[in-house]
N, C-alpha and C positions, 0 to 999 in steps of 0.2 A: 503493500498499501503505499503510494506517495502521496506524500503531506505539501500543500500547496501554501507554502510562507510567506508567499507576495499577497499584502492587500487587495479585495475584489475593488477593479476599477469604481471609481467614484460618478456614479450617474449626473446628469447635467439636473441638479435641483434647479429648483426654484428660489431667489434670493426671499428675503422677507416680504420684500413686494411684489414677487411673484413672476420674476423674470427670470429665467434662466439663462446661462453663459451662451447657450448656443442659439435661443430668442434674440438675445441680445446681438452676437457677433453676426446674425444673418441680417438682422436691421440693420448695423451700421455697414454692410459690406456692399448695401445698396446705394451707398452717399458716395460718388466720386470723389476722391481725394486728388491732388496732385502730388508728385512726388519729388523728395528733395533728398539731398546728398550733406550730412551736417558734419562738418569737421572740427577739427583741435589739435593743435600741438601738445604734447605733454610738456611741464616744467622741466627745464635741464636739470640733470642727476644730481647736482651741485650746484644750487643758484648761489653759492658765495665765491666758486669758481669760474671765471671767463672763460674759461680752456675747456672745462667739463663738456663733454659731447650734451646736446640739445636732446630731447626727450622725442620719441619716436612720432609721428604721424596716426592719427586715429578718426575712422569714419564709418558712418551708420545711415542707414536707408531711413527715411521718416514720409508718413505720409501725415501725422497730427500736426501739420506747422500753420501757422495763420499770422495775418497782420492785426496788430492790437492797437495802433493808436499812430495818427500821423503826428502830431506834437506833444513830446517828442517821438520820433519815428521808433516803436519798437514792434518787435515779433515774439512769438511765442513758441516752442517745441515741447513736445512731450515725449519724454522718456523713460523709460522702464525703468522704475527704481533697482537699485542695484548693477543696471548694466555697466558697461565698461563706459560708455558715454556718459552717464548718470555720474559715476564715479569722478571720472575726469574733468568734466564740467565743475562738480563743485569744489575740486581744486585750482583750475585754470579757467578763470574768468572769459577768456578771449577764443570765441568760437567764429565758426564760417558757415552759411548756407548754401549751397549751388543748387537752382531749381533746374531739374533734369529734363530735357527734350526726348519727344517719343523715340529717337534715335540712341539716345543712351540706357536703353532698357537693361544692357549686359551689366552696366555700371551698378544701377540699382540691386539689380540679382545679386552682384558681386558681394556687397556690403550688407545684403539682409541674410546671408546664409548664416544659418547656426552651424556650431564649431567648425569654424572658418579657419582660413591657415592667417598668419601675421598680417596686420595692415601694413606694414612694409611689404609686402609682397602685390597686396591687393592693388597698391598706387603704382606700382611698378610700368606697366606698361600702358597708363592713362595719361592723357596730356594735360596737368596741372599747373598752375603756379601761385605761390605762395601769396598771401595776403599782406599787405605791408602795415595793415594795420594789428590784425591778428596774428600774423604769421600761420594760419592754417592756410592748409591746400584749398584752395580753388579750382574748380574743376573745368579743362578748356571746352570752348563750346557751349557752356551750358546757356539756357535762357536769361538769367539772372543771378548774382550773384553778391550775397550780403556777408559783411563783415560785423561781428557783434561783440556786445561786453554785457555778462550778464549783470542785469539790474535787481533781478528778484527772482526768488524759487519758491514754489508752494509744492506742497505734497498733495496728492488727489490718488485715492488709493492705492493700485499699485504702480502709479506713474508720479513723476517729477513733473511737475511744467516749470520750463524755464524761461523767463522771460527777458529778452536782451534789446539793449541799445543798440539801433543799426548806427555803425559808425561809416561806412562804405555802400554803396549800393552802384554796382555795375552792369553792363547789359552785353556781356563778350559774344553771345553768340544770337542773333535777333531771326535766325531760320529755324524753321519747322515749329511744331506745336507742342505743346507740353506734354509729357508720360504723366498718365493718371492709373490710379489702382481704384477698381471697380469689381466688386462680387469675386475679391481672392485673386486678380488677375493684373497685371500691367495692359493697360490699355490707352487708345490714341483716341483723339478727337476724329470725329466724321465716320 
């Protein structure tokens, strides 16, 4: 007789208000969202030593990104609490966002992979430049590129909302349409 030592799978039970995780996820998948790449550079390994190597670049695909305010210019990105980017932005206030085009689906997929290789290798064959204010990678050919400084963070369930002041805004690639995420897949307009 073999004993099953693993706990039984947890069914998608309703929350106290009656909506299950599956119902909520299905409903929200019907909301089309733009796709961005959030990037930052880790602080130097030894900030007191000017000869110490710079920290590595990091990137993360996000669909929960939006404009918050025009005066001052503020944006917000939602990060899973405890993710690498959440941990990094807790110590590094400067970061960037590249708004991806429909032809940059491969970039979105690469930086959204679970159990992926190091970010250094993910940036290796992608055209990018370093932001002059944030030091973060800005993806070449993106529809827009924003450099930001964290103004505020808000804990929200299993995510952290990071509100950033926009320091620079550029339009490096005006061609093509936006990359969208809808019903669990990357899409394009039209």
